C-alpha positions as a printed NumPy array, in Angstrom:
array([[  0.   ,   0.   ,   0.   ],
       [  1.327,   3.42 ,  -0.941],
       [  2.279,   5.5  ,   2.089],
       [  3.508,   9.025,   2.742],
       [  5.168,  10.448,   5.843],
       [  3.27 ,  12.712,   8.222],
       [  5.319,  15.957,   8.201],
       [  5.238,  16.527,  11.961],
       [  6.236,  12.996,  12.983],
       [  7.772,  11.346,   9.931],
       [  5.53 ,   8.316,  10.519],
       [  4.377,   6.688,   7.264],
       [  0.641,   6.383,   6.75 ],
       [ -1.382,   4.942,   3.856],
       [ -2.565,   7.531,   1.347],
       [ -6.039,   5.982,   1.246],
       [ -8.467,   4.921,   3.928],
       [-11.669,   2.952,   4.252],
       [-15.038,   4.719,   4.3  ],
       [-17.607,   2.625,   6.128],
       [-20.799,   4.665,   5.808],
       [-22.675,   2.735,   3.13 ],
       [-21.11 ,  -0.712,   3.143],
       [-21.028,  -1.211,   6.921],
       [-24.506,   0.12 ,   7.754],
       [-25.908,  -3.373,   8.386],
       [-26.547,  -5.66 ,  11.345],
       [-24.435,  -8.81 ,  11.626],
       [-27.192, -10.917,  13.125],
       [-29.774, -13.426,  11.967],
       [-27.403, -15.335,   9.681],
       [-26.435, -12.414,   7.456],
       [-23.046, -12.784,   5.73 ],
       [-20.122, -11.204,   7.521],
       [-18.659,  -9.495,   4.479],
       [-17.607,  -6.36 ,   6.408],
       [-15.514,  -8.556,   8.714],
       [-13.709, -10.003,   5.674],
       [-13.191,  -6.48 ,   4.326],
       [-11.599,  -5.256,   7.563],
       [ -9.322,  -8.293,   7.815],
       [ -8.118,  -7.761,   4.234],
       [ -7.781,  -4.016,   4.82 ],
       [ -5.498,  -4.523,   7.842],
       [ -3.552,  -7.325,   6.124],
       [ -2.822,  -4.961,   3.22 ],
       [ -1.465,  -2.316,   5.598],
       [ -4.582,  -0.173,   5.918],
       [ -4.99 ,   2.011,   9.012],
       [ -7.447,   4.867,   8.48 ],
       [-11.175,   4.157,   8.821],
       [-13.513,   7.07 ,   8.143],
       [-17.038,   7.392,   9.461],
       [-19.753,   9.911,  10.248],
       [-22.566,  10.199,  12.779],
       [-24.89 ,  10.067,   9.75 ],
       [-23.833,   6.476,   8.916],
       [-26.639,   4.655,  10.689],
       [-25.326,   1.501,  12.328],
       [-21.98 ,   1.498,  10.501],
       [-19.985,   2.73 ,  13.496],
       [-21.526,   0.145,  15.835],
       [-20.997,  -2.643,  13.309],
       [-17.376,  -1.597,  12.756],
       [-16.728,  -1.446,  16.505],
       [-18.22 ,  -4.915,  16.995],
       [-16.097,  -6.343,  14.184],
       [-12.923,  -4.68 ,  15.401],
       [-13.502,  -6.077,  18.899],
       [-13.999,  -9.578,  17.48 ],
       [-10.782,  -9.505,  15.398],
       [ -8.627,  -7.538,  17.866],
       [ -8.404,  -4.713,  15.335],
       [ -8.605,  -1.723,  17.653],
       [ -4.831,  -1.276,  17.9  ],
       [ -4.46 ,  -1.478,  14.112],
       [ -6.793,   1.372,  13.19 ],
       [ -6.877,   5.132,  13.229],
       [-10.546,   6.114,  13.366],
       [-11.551,   9.406,  11.753],
       [-15.025,  10.846,  12.191],
       [-16.707,  13.528,  10.098],
       [-18.292,  16.367,  12.032],
       [-21.521,  17.652,  10.54 ],
       [-23.102,  21.039,  11.02 ],
       [-26.497,  21.066,  12.64 ],
       [-29.134,  20.797,   9.95 ],
       [-26.761,  19.274,   7.359],
       [-28.227,  16.623,   5.14 ],
       [-26.56 ,  13.226,   4.872],
       [-25.285,  14.082,   1.396],
       [-23.644,  17.328,   2.559],
       [-21.916,  15.842,   5.57 ]])
C-alpha cells in the first residue's frame, strides 16, 4: 500500500483509507453474511490504518466497533469521524 510520511512525525501512513458509511450500515445478526468482517481483515492485512465514518452512517460505526472487537483490530486502526453542522443533510456531511 502506498504510504507518505506525516510531516510533523515522519511516521508513514497509507494515502487511502476505508469509508464505512454505506457498506457497513448493516446488522451482523440473523445469519447475514459477515462481508464487512472479511473487508476489515483484508484491509489490515494490506497495511490499511485509516477508517472514516460519520454520525450520519446509521449503524456502521456500531458494526465496525463490533467487528474490530472480534478480530482484535482496535490497535491497528486510526478512526476518523466527520463532524456535521447542525441541519446538514446526509449528502452534505
